[in-house]
C-alpha positions in Angstrom: 119.4 112.4 178.5 117.0 115.0 179.7 115.2 115.9 176.4 115.6 111.8 175.3 111.8 111.2 176.3 110.8 114.2 174.1 112.7 113.1 171.1 111.9 109.4 171.6 108.3 110.1 172.5 108.0 111.7 169.0 109.6 108.8 167.0 108.2 105.7 169.0 105.0 103.9 168.2 102.6 103.8 171.4 102.9 100.1 170.8 106.7 99.8 170.6 108.8 97.0 171.4 112.5 96.7 172.1 114.3 93.1 172.1 117.6 93.1 173.5 120.5 90.6 172.8 119.1 87.1 172.4 115.9 89.0 171.6 114.8 89.2 175.5 112.3 91.6 176.1 113.9 95.1 177.1 110.5 97.5 176.6 107.0 97.2 175.6 105.0 100.0 175.0 106.4 103.7 174.4 106.9 104.6 178.1 108.9 101.4 178.8 110.9 101.7 175.7 112.3 105.2 176.4 112.9 103.8 179.8 115.4 101.5 178.6 117.3 104.2 176.8 117.3 106.1 179.8 118.1 103.1 182.3 121.2 102.6 180.0 122.3 106.1 179.8 122.0 106.7 183.8 124.0 103.5 184.6 126.9 103.8 181.8 129.0 106.3 180.5 129.3 106.1 176.4 132.9 106.6 175.5 132.4 106.4 171.7 130.1 105.4 169.4 130.0 104.9 165.6 126.9 103.8 163.6 127.0 103.0 160.0 124.5 104.4 157.4 121.2 102.8 157.5 119.9 100.5 154.6 116.2 101.0 154.3 113.9 98.8 152.8 110.2 100.3 152.3 107.0 98.6 151.4 103.7 100.7 151.9 103.3 101.9 155.1 106.1 99.8 156.6 109.6 100.1 156.5 112.8 98.0 158.0 116.2 99.8 158.6 119.4 98.2 159.5 122.5 99.5 160.4 126.0 98.3 162.2 127.4 100.0 165.3 130.4 99.9 167.6 130.5 101.2 171.3 132.9 101.6 174.0 131.4 102.4 177.2 132.1 102.1 181.2 129.5 100.3 183.5 130.6 99.6 187.1 134.2 100.6 186.9 134.8 98.5 183.5 134.9 99.5 180.0 133.2 97.5 177.5 133.5 97.3 173.8 130.8 95.8 171.6 129.6 95.8 168.3 126.6 94.6 166.6 123.5 95.8 164.2 120.4 97.4 164.9 116.9 96.2 163.3 114.1 98.6 163.3 110.7 98.1 161.9 108.6 101.5 161.1 105.1 102.2 160.5 103.6 105.2 158.8 100.6 106.5 160.4 99.1 110.1 159.5 102.0 110.8 157.1 104.9 110.1 159.9 107.1 107.4 160.2 107.2 106.0 163.7 109.6 103.0 164.9 107.2 100.3 166.3 109.9 97.6 166.9 113.8 97.2 167.7 116.0 94.7 167.7 119.7 94.9 169.3 122.1 92.2 167.9 125.4 92.1 169.3 128.2 90.4 167.9 129.7 87.6 169.4 133.3 88.4 170.8 136.0 86.7 169.2 
């Protein structure tokens, strides 16, 4: 977690937006989006996380990447198991791809 801000800072556009389940805003702007990751890691203990290979669609200086995920984590004394998809939008600036938008899509529980 200590190097998370540096790593994400290199990957996120200054205007980055993160949308959580039901598309509620979880962060707007690079620093707020980094904080949303830090807050989750500070509050939860990730017990297992699996990511699929990303599917990437390109068009000029824009790209969309999607992948599925499955995670088990502990929070507030309880364990949770969730799965879903992430959708990232990237823009290419000065030859570097930067994430500008992310949506976390949680699959409904059976």
